[in-house]
PLY file of the C-alpha trace (Angstrom):
ply
format ascii 1.0
element vertex 445
property float x
property float y
property float z
element edge 444
property int vertex1
property int vertex2
end_header
286.82 -9.02 52.15
287.84 -11.60 54.73
285.09 -12.79 57.06
285.70 -14.16 60.54
283.40 -15.76 63.10
283.68 -14.49 66.67
281.70 -17.04 68.63
280.14 -17.15 72.09
278.27 -20.32 73.10
276.27 -19.83 76.28
273.81 -21.60 78.53
273.75 -18.92 81.22
272.79 -15.26 81.60
275.72 -13.19 80.32
274.58 -9.73 79.25
277.86 -8.10 80.26
279.85 -10.61 78.22
277.67 -9.98 75.17
278.37 -6.27 75.38
282.10 -6.89 75.80
282.42 -9.36 72.93
280.59 -6.95 70.64
283.29 -4.41 71.43
285.90 -6.98 70.44
284.04 -7.57 67.17
284.04 -3.83 66.46
287.74 -3.67 67.33
288.50 -6.50 64.89
286.51 -4.91 62.08
287.91 -1.44 62.65
291.55 -2.37 63.14
291.91 -5.17 60.61
289.29 -4.32 58.00
287.51 -7.68 58.20
283.83 -8.48 58.25
282.89 -10.01 61.59
280.03 -12.43 62.12
279.39 -12.29 65.87
277.72 -15.62 66.54
275.88 -16.15 69.84
274.71 -19.74 70.28
272.16 -19.44 73.05
271.01 -22.52 74.96
269.39 -20.54 77.77
265.74 -20.71 78.72
263.27 -18.43 77.00
263.37 -15.56 79.49
267.18 -15.33 79.58
267.36 -15.69 75.81
264.88 -12.85 75.43
267.01 -10.66 77.69
270.07 -11.49 75.59
268.13 -10.50 72.47
267.25 -7.15 74.05
270.88 -6.53 75.00
272.13 -7.36 71.52
269.47 -5.26 69.83
270.40 -2.24 71.98
274.11 -2.36 71.13
275.45 0.53 69.06
275.93 -0.33 65.37
279.46 -1.28 64.35
280.65 -1.10 60.75
281.17 -4.54 59.17
279.84 -6.37 62.25
276.80 -8.64 61.89
275.23 -10.18 64.99
273.66 -13.63 64.76
271.75 -14.70 67.86
270.47 -18.26 67.57
268.55 -20.21 70.17
268.52 -23.98 70.01
265.47 -24.22 67.74
267.02 -22.16 64.91
270.24 -24.11 65.40
268.34 -27.38 65.14
266.55 -26.24 61.99
269.88 -25.29 60.39
271.42 -28.63 61.34
268.48 -30.57 59.92
268.95 -28.83 56.57
272.69 -29.48 56.62
272.29 -33.16 57.56
269.62 -33.67 54.91
271.79 -32.07 52.25
274.85 -34.07 53.36
272.94 -37.38 53.17
274.91 -38.90 56.02
273.89 -42.23 57.59
271.57 -42.19 60.61
270.50 -38.54 60.28
268.62 -38.49 63.58
271.66 -39.84 65.39
273.85 -37.23 63.69
271.49 -34.47 64.80
271.75 -35.74 68.37
275.56 -35.64 68.17
275.46 -32.05 66.91
272.80 -30.82 69.33
272.49 -33.24 72.27
270.08 -32.80 75.14
272.94 -32.71 77.67
275.72 -30.16 78.04
278.44 -30.69 75.42
281.34 -28.26 75.14
282.52 -29.89 71.93
279.12 -30.03 70.24
278.37 -26.33 70.75
281.70 -25.46 69.15
281.07 -27.90 66.30
277.84 -26.03 65.58
279.86 -22.82 65.44
282.23 -24.46 62.95
279.36 -25.41 60.62
277.70 -22.02 60.92
281.03 -20.34 60.18
281.24 -22.44 57.02
277.70 -21.38 56.11
278.62 -17.72 56.63
281.77 -18.01 54.52
284.20 -17.32 57.37
287.91 -18.13 57.19
288.43 -18.53 60.93
286.59 -19.14 64.20
287.51 -17.20 67.36
285.91 -18.69 70.49
285.13 -17.04 73.80
283.16 -18.23 76.87
280.35 -16.64 78.83
282.02 -17.21 82.23
285.03 -15.06 81.39
285.87 -11.40 80.88
288.53 -9.29 79.19
291.38 -7.81 81.19
291.81 -4.06 81.23
295.09 -2.26 80.54
295.26 1.53 80.80
291.48 1.46 81.00
291.03 -0.39 77.69
289.98 -4.02 77.14
292.74 -6.45 76.19
291.26 -8.22 73.15
292.84 -11.53 72.06
291.75 -10.94 68.46
294.62 -8.43 68.31
297.00 -11.38 67.94
294.62 -13.80 66.25
293.80 -11.90 63.10
297.05 -10.73 61.49
298.66 -14.11 60.86
296.06 -16.87 61.11
296.13 -18.91 57.91
299.29 -17.26 56.57
302.67 -19.00 56.23
304.63 -19.09 59.47
307.59 -17.44 57.72
305.50 -14.29 57.24
304.30 -14.30 60.85
307.84 -14.45 62.23
308.30 -10.73 61.58
305.26 -9.84 63.68
305.85 -11.80 66.87
308.10 -11.20 69.85
310.05 -14.40 69.38
310.15 -17.51 67.19
310.58 -21.02 68.54
309.87 -22.99 65.39
312.06 -25.28 63.30
312.96 -23.65 59.96
311.55 -26.68 58.13
308.07 -25.70 59.37
308.22 -22.09 58.18
306.21 -22.79 55.05
303.28 -24.29 56.93
300.28 -22.11 57.77
299.61 -20.59 61.16
296.70 -22.80 62.15
295.99 -21.79 65.73
296.41 -18.66 67.82
295.66 -18.78 71.50
296.35 -17.79 75.07
295.04 -18.84 78.45
293.27 -17.21 81.39
294.06 -15.66 84.73
292.02 -15.91 87.90
290.14 -18.90 89.27
290.96 -22.47 88.28
289.43 -23.38 84.93
287.85 -26.42 86.58
285.75 -25.66 89.64
287.54 -27.94 92.12
289.42 -25.42 94.24
287.24 -26.34 97.24
288.69 -29.86 97.16
292.19 -28.41 97.46
291.10 -26.21 100.37
289.53 -29.16 102.17
292.37 -31.64 101.68
295.51 -31.01 99.63
296.36 -34.72 99.49
292.93 -35.66 98.18
293.19 -32.91 95.58
296.50 -34.28 94.33
295.12 -37.81 94.25
291.99 -36.89 92.30
293.55 -34.45 89.83
296.39 -36.90 89.19
293.83 -39.36 87.82
293.81 -37.61 84.47
297.37 -38.76 83.86
298.10 -42.23 82.42
298.09 -44.79 85.23
301.68 -45.86 84.53
303.21 -42.40 84.97
305.71 -42.10 87.86
304.59 -40.18 90.95
306.88 -37.22 90.29
305.53 -36.69 86.78
301.95 -36.88 88.07
302.79 -34.40 90.82
304.11 -31.93 88.24
300.94 -32.36 86.16
298.74 -31.72 89.18
300.61 -28.52 90.07
300.17 -27.25 86.52
296.62 -28.43 85.90
293.76 -25.95 85.46
295.84 -22.98 86.63
296.10 -21.21 83.27
298.51 -18.28 83.27
298.25 -17.71 87.01
297.07 -14.38 88.39
299.51 -11.76 87.06
297.66 -9.10 85.02
298.52 -8.04 81.48
301.22 -5.36 81.24
302.29 -5.54 77.59
302.17 -7.77 74.53
304.31 -10.86 74.08
303.84 -13.51 71.41
305.70 -16.61 70.27
305.54 -18.40 66.93
305.78 -22.05 67.91
304.10 -25.44 68.08
301.59 -24.37 70.72
301.56 -26.50 73.87
297.91 -27.49 74.55
298.51 -26.90 78.25
299.12 -23.21 77.55
295.81 -22.48 75.78
292.24 -22.37 77.04
289.21 -22.80 74.79
287.82 -19.48 76.02
290.71 -17.79 74.25
291.51 -19.50 70.95
291.19 -19.08 67.20
291.44 -21.76 64.49
291.99 -21.45 60.78
289.27 -23.00 58.61
291.68 -25.66 57.27
291.68 -27.13 60.77
288.04 -27.02 61.90
286.58 -27.69 58.46
288.55 -30.94 58.40
288.12 -32.19 61.96
285.38 -31.75 64.60
285.57 -31.81 68.37
284.21 -34.59 70.53
280.41 -34.43 70.97
280.68 -36.06 74.41
278.04 -34.86 76.85
278.49 -33.84 80.49
282.29 -34.07 80.18
284.56 -31.13 80.85
287.50 -30.82 78.48
285.63 -32.48 75.60
286.45 -29.49 73.38
290.28 -29.61 73.59
291.12 -32.28 71.01
292.05 -29.88 68.22
294.73 -28.26 70.37
296.50 -31.60 70.60
295.95 -32.47 66.96
297.36 -29.17 65.66
300.39 -29.47 67.95
301.20 -33.09 67.17
300.70 -32.65 63.43
303.40 -29.93 63.63
301.15 -27.14 62.39
302.50 -23.76 63.55
300.65 -21.52 65.93
301.07 -18.34 67.92
300.96 -18.30 71.70
300.32 -14.83 73.16
299.66 -13.29 76.56
296.31 -11.53 76.17
294.82 -13.85 78.75
291.13 -13.72 79.61
289.84 -13.44 83.19
288.10 -16.59 84.35
285.35 -16.73 86.98
282.81 -19.25 88.22
279.09 -18.58 88.14
276.98 -18.96 91.30
274.95 -21.82 89.78
277.82 -24.24 90.38
277.57 -23.55 94.12
273.99 -24.86 94.32
273.42 -28.51 95.20
272.16 -29.35 91.72
274.98 -27.44 90.07
277.57 -29.07 92.33
276.49 -32.63 91.55
276.22 -31.93 87.82
279.67 -30.37 87.68
281.37 -33.10 89.70
279.84 -35.68 87.37
281.33 -33.82 84.40
284.69 -33.83 86.15
284.56 -37.59 86.79
283.56 -38.20 83.18
286.58 -36.13 82.14
288.83 -38.39 84.19
287.31 -41.47 82.54
287.68 -39.97 79.06
291.43 -39.76 79.59
291.87 -43.53 79.34
290.93 -43.21 75.68
292.37 -39.77 74.97
295.77 -40.49 76.48
296.00 -43.50 74.17
295.15 -41.33 71.16
297.44 -38.46 72.19
300.40 -40.83 72.55
299.87 -42.10 69.03
299.33 -38.63 67.58
302.65 -37.56 69.07
304.35 -40.64 67.62
302.98 -40.00 64.12
303.78 -36.28 64.16
304.05 -34.73 60.67
302.81 -37.98 59.11
299.37 -36.74 60.22
299.56 -34.23 57.33
299.14 -34.96 53.63
301.16 -33.39 50.83
298.97 -30.25 50.99
299.65 -29.86 54.74
296.07 -30.91 55.53
295.15 -33.24 58.38
294.75 -36.92 57.51
291.43 -37.27 59.28
290.86 -40.92 58.43
293.97 -41.95 60.35
292.89 -40.02 63.45
289.41 -41.57 63.32
291.09 -44.98 63.23
293.04 -44.12 66.40
289.83 -43.04 68.12
288.17 -46.34 67.30
291.16 -48.27 68.58
290.99 -46.42 71.88
287.32 -47.31 72.35
288.33 -50.98 72.64
290.78 -50.51 75.51
290.42 -52.60 78.64
288.23 -50.92 81.26
290.45 -51.92 84.17
292.19 -48.54 84.37
288.87 -46.70 84.47
287.49 -49.04 87.12
290.58 -48.12 89.14
289.85 -44.42 88.54
286.29 -44.80 89.82
287.55 -46.64 92.89
290.01 -43.84 93.64
287.33 -41.19 93.14
284.98 -43.04 95.48
287.61 -43.21 98.21
288.63 -39.58 97.78
285.14 -38.10 97.74
284.04 -40.13 100.77
287.10 -38.92 102.65
286.06 -35.31 102.04
282.66 -35.96 103.60
279.59 -33.75 103.32
278.19 -33.26 99.86
281.28 -34.91 98.36
280.43 -38.12 100.22
276.83 -37.76 99.04
278.11 -37.42 95.48
280.16 -40.61 95.87
277.05 -42.44 97.05
275.11 -41.22 94.01
277.96 -42.24 91.73
278.12 -45.84 92.97
275.07 -47.23 91.09
276.04 -45.35 87.92
279.53 -46.82 87.53
278.73 -49.27 84.73
276.83 -46.60 82.81
279.72 -44.13 83.12
282.23 -46.69 81.85
280.03 -47.43 78.85
279.51 -43.74 78.15
283.26 -43.11 78.05
283.60 -45.77 75.34
280.57 -44.59 73.43
281.76 -40.98 73.47
284.98 -41.81 71.65
283.10 -43.99 69.15
280.70 -41.10 68.52
283.66 -38.79 67.92
284.98 -41.16 65.26
281.50 -41.38 63.70
281.31 -37.60 63.52
284.80 -37.42 61.98
283.63 -39.73 59.19
280.63 -37.53 58.43
282.38 -34.18 58.88
283.56 -33.52 55.27
280.00 -34.01 53.97
278.54 -31.87 56.76
280.97 -29.01 56.13
280.38 -29.11 52.38
276.62 -29.09 52.95
276.92 -26.21 55.44
278.71 -24.10 52.83
275.55 -24.33 50.72
273.03 -23.87 53.55
271.81 -20.53 54.82
271.76 -20.15 58.62
268.06 -19.40 58.26
267.67 -16.08 60.04
268.20 -12.40 59.41
271.30 -11.12 61.20
271.32 -7.84 63.08
273.76 -6.05 60.77
275.09 -2.55 61.15
274.29 0.00 58.46
277.05 0.93 56.04
277.71 4.23 57.79
278.00 2.67 61.27
280.99 3.46 63.43
283.67 0.90 64.13
0 1
1 2
2 3
3 4
4 5
5 6
6 7
7 8
8 9
9 10
10 11
11 12
12 13
13 14
14 15
15 16
16 17
17 18
18 19
19 20
20 21
21 22
22 23
23 24
24 25
25 26
26 27
27 28
28 29
29 30
30 31
31 32
32 33
33 34
34 35
35 36
36 37
37 38
38 39
39 40
40 41
41 42
42 43
43 44
44 45
45 46
46 47
47 48
48 49
49 50
50 51
51 52
52 53
53 54
54 55
55 56
56 57
57 58
58 59
59 60
60 61
61 62
62 63
63 64
64 65
65 66
66 67
67 68
68 69
69 70
70 71
71 72
72 73
73 74
74 75
75 76
76 77
77 78
78 79
79 80
80 81
81 82
82 83
83 84
84 85
85 86
86 87
87 88
88 89
89 90
90 91
91 92
92 93
93 94
94 95
95 96
96 97
97 98
98 99
99 100
100 101
101 102
102 103
103 104
104 105
105 106
106 107
107 108
108 109
109 110
110 111
111 112
112 113
113 114
114 115
115 116
116 117
117 118
118 119
119 120
120 121
121 122
122 123
123 124
124 125
125 126
126 127
127 128
128 129
129 130
130 131
131 132
132 133
133 134
134 135
135 136
136 137
137 138
138 139
139 140
140 141
141 142
142 143
143 144
144 145
145 146
146 147
147 148
148 149
149 150
150 151
151 152
152 153
153 154
154 155
155 156
156 157
157 158
158 159
159 160
160 161
161 162
162 163
163 164
164 165
165 166
166 167
167 168
168 169
169 170
170 171
171 172
172 173
173 174
174 175
175 176
176 177
177 178
178 179
179 180
180 181
181 182
182 183
183 184
184 185
185 186
186 187
187 188
188 189
189 190
190 191
191 192
192 193
193 194
194 195
195 196
196 197
197 198
198 199
199 200
200 201
201 202
202 203
203 204
204 205
205 206
206 207
207 208
208 209
209 210
210 211
211 212
212 213
213 214
214 215
215 216
216 217
217 218
218 219
219 220
220 221
221 222
222 223
223 224
224 225
225 226
226 227
227 228
228 229
229 230
230 231
231 232
232 233
233 234
234 235
235 236
236 237
237 238
238 239
239 240
240 241
241 242
242 243
243 244
244 245
245 246
246 247
247 248
248 249
249 250
250 251
251 252
252 253
253 254
254 255
255 256
256 257
257 258
258 259
259 260
260 261
261 262
262 263
263 264
264 265
265 266
266 267
267 268
268 269
269 270
270 271
271 272
272 273
273 274
274 275
275 276
276 277
277 278
278 279
279 280
280 281
281 282
282 283
283 284
284 285
285 286
286 287
287 288
288 289
289 290
290 291
291 292
292 293
293 294
294 295
295 296
296 297
297 298
298 299
299 300
300 301
301 302
302 303
303 304
304 305
305 306
306 307
307 308
308 309
309 310
310 311
311 312
312 313
313 314
314 315
315 316
316 317
317 318
318 319
319 320
320 321
321 322
322 323
323 324
324 325
325 326
326 327
327 328
328 329
329 330
330 331
331 332
332 333
333 334
334 335
335 336
336 337
337 338
338 339
339 340
340 341
341 342
342 343
343 344
344 345
345 346
346 347
347 348
348 349
349 350
350 351
351 352
352 353
353 354
354 355
355 356
356 357
357 358
358 359
359 360
360 361
361 362
362 363
363 364
364 365
365 366
366 367
367 368
368 369
369 370
370 371
371 372
372 373
373 374
374 375
375 376
376 377
377 378
378 379
379 380
380 381
381 382
382 383
383 384
384 385
385 386
386 387
387 388
388 389
389 390
390 391
391 392
392 393
393 394
394 395
395 396
396 397
397 398
398 399
399 400
400 401
401 402
402 403
403 404
404 405
405 406
406 407
407 408
408 409
409 410
410 411
411 412
412 413
413 414
414 415
415 416
416 417
417 418
418 419
419 420
420 421
421 422
422 423
423 424
424 425
425 426
426 427
427 428
428 429
429 430
430 431
431 432
432 433
433 434
434 435
435 436
436 437
437 438
438 439
439 440
440 441
441 442
442 443
443 444
């Protein structure tokens, strides 16, 4: 029987989301006959984690659904066993890349990838704790409906099950490697207040994630499209396209990857950097691996914590670090696009060594463009005044450190890419180290 991993990383209270994602797991098992490992990677404090455990324990049993709820200590113990078995260089450093002390969107998903390998899953389906499922005719709109039928199968087979096909016939024999959609509702990045305060400042700041040499019109188009997802229109009926999926059309709260992708290449372990978990979307697209883009978009919302002073400053720092990361990532993305299908070997697998080489090249880029980005951010935030000006003042003495972190983050990504095959192989032979909350054989589903 096929096994899949439906994953929810969280560092916030999300009892309602846990209940909802369990329903999606039951839907997947009941409709598609798969075994579902519902994996909750919980980085919350002890009291919130205990509440999550109570919620999960009280859920009705679902046939072929096993719930795995791991706090950071069980995750760390699993990773130590994997790293020891893999015999990779600098094991303590590798553990820090897999489970850093700071927030890392890529690292939490990388842990899910290794745990999925340990559980024998053929795909990972990721959701986020600050999102919810749409309702249609009173029923939840589950993305797994589109993710499960075709993931990992040849694109030629999937063409009969989608609304339309926009894929070159030469790619029909390649596997469907990614299935995804986006979100509706609030901006995916919590910067809407900047736009309300000053539209011109918003355009200036958001435009900083584009390459510096782009013309103004192209930057303007990027700004208008950025972080808006699928807009606000609710779901009314299914549509799906077999295609090379545009990374701008997919959000990481609503995506599924085949194991031949994530078992070959990890996400960036960068800390305190929004968008650090999007690299695989670009890699799959540029390597010309087929995917399915559908319209079962998830509802996005922002949690109240980001509105506090501490939450505001932490989030704005993550946003600035995202802007700085783009110096390096834009360089890599340009070269991935240029190499295209040459990124695949004769078995249609990703040539990971070549991508790691591109990452290392990008770490040596001149800092001048990022110094310019920090200057523009400083001017923009001071113009907004209030707590934005205060943030700019706090940022000033940290400039050199931020520039160095942007370089180190891409070097760390390359280091993790080198170690990834050994880590995945070790994970396949390492038990997660806990007893899952599994439904009895007669459970409903």
